[in-house]
C-alpha positions as CSV (number, residue, x, y, z in Angstrom):
1,M,21.0,80.6,106.8
2,I,22.4,83.6,105.1
3,L,23.6,85.1,108.4
4,R,25.4,81.9,109.2
5,E,27.4,81.9,105.9
6,L,28.1,85.7,106.4
7,F,29.6,85.1,109.8
8,L,31.6,82.1,108.6
9,A,32.9,84.2,105.8
10,I,33.9,87.0,108.2
11,A,35.5,84.4,110.5
12,G,37.5,83.1,107.5
13,L,38.5,86.6,106.5
14,V,39.7,87.6,110.1
15,D,41.6,84.3,110.2
16,L,43.3,85.0,106.8
17,V,44.2,88.7,107.8
18,F,45.8,87.6,111.1
19,S,47.7,84.8,109.3
20,I,49.0,87.3,106.7
21,Y,50.1,89.7,109.4
22,V,51.9,86.8,111.2
23,L,53.8,86.0,108.0
24,I,54.7,89.8,107.6
25,L,56.0,89.8,111.2
26,V,58.0,86.6,110.6
27,G,59.4,88.1,107.5
28,R,60.5,91.1,109.4
29,A,62.1,89.1,112.2
30,L,64.0,87.1,109.6
31,I,65.4,90.1,107.8
32,S,66.6,91.5,111.1
33,W,69.1,88.7,111.2
34,V,70.9,90.1,108.2
35,N,71.9,93.5,107.1
36,P,69.2,94.5,104.7
37,D,69.1,97.4,102.3
38,P,67.0,99.9,104.1
39,Y,65.9,101.4,100.7
40,N,64.6,98.0,99.4
41,P,60.8,98.4,98.9
42,I,60.1,95.0,100.5
43,V,62.2,95.9,103.7
44,R,60.4,99.3,103.9
45,F,57.0,97.6,103.6
46,L,57.9,95.1,106.3
47,H,59.1,97.8,108.6
48,S,56.1,100.1,107.9
49,A,53.7,97.3,108.5
50,T,55.2,96.1,111.9
51,D,57.1,99.0,113.5
52,P,54.0,100.9,114.8
53,V,52.8,97.8,116.8
54,L,56.3,96.8,117.8
55,Y,57.1,100.3,119.1
56,R,54.0,100.3,121.2
57,I,55.0,96.9,122.7
58,Q,58.6,98.1,123.3
59,R,57.3,101.2,125.1
60,L,55.0,99.3,127.4
61,V,57.3,96.4,128.2
62,P,61.0,96.8,127.4
63,L,61.9,93.2,126.4
64,Q,65.5,93.5,125.3
65,F,67.9,91.0,127.1
66,G,71.5,90.7,125.8
67,G,70.8,92.7,122.7
68,I,67.9,90.4,121.6
69,D,64.5,92.1,121.2
70,F,61.6,89.8,122.2
71,S,58.9,92.1,121.2
72,P,58.1,90.2,118.0
73,L,57.7,87.1,120.1
74,V,55.3,88.8,122.4
75,L,53.4,90.2,119.3
76,L,53.1,86.7,117.7
77,L,51.8,85.2,120.9
78,A,49.2,88.1,121.3
79,L,48.2,87.7,117.6
80,S,47.7,84.1,117.9
81,F,45.6,84.5,121.1
82,I,43.4,87.2,119.7
83,Q,43.0,85.3,116.3
84,R,41.9,82.2,118.0
85,I,39.4,84.0,120.3
86,L,37.9,86.1,117.5
87,V,37.5,83.1,115.1
88,V,35.9,80.9,117.7
89,I,33.5,83.7,118.8
90,L,32.5,84.5,115.1
91,R,32.0,80.8,114.4
92,S,30.0,80.3,117.5
93,I,27.8,83.2,116.5
94,A,27.4,81.7,113.0
95,Y,26.4,78.3,114.3
96,S,23.8,80.0,116.8
97,F,21.7,81.0,113.7
């Protein structure tokens, strides 16, 4: 009973962390449409939170067509897929107890 609740709580936490990171990524994509102040703390946070992952994707698969970078879209799809898999696995482990 306690293990079930523990795994359900972990599944909820994993779901929340992935959802927050998706919102951060969407925020970064939205500010890229305007000319943001690079010294703004919010802009710096969004870049520091997303740039390491986006640079890895851009190195592996260059996805720039016509000046548009599609690496945030690839990352959003990958995060969504991983989020769903992890949450389903954790919930199924929880309900097996």
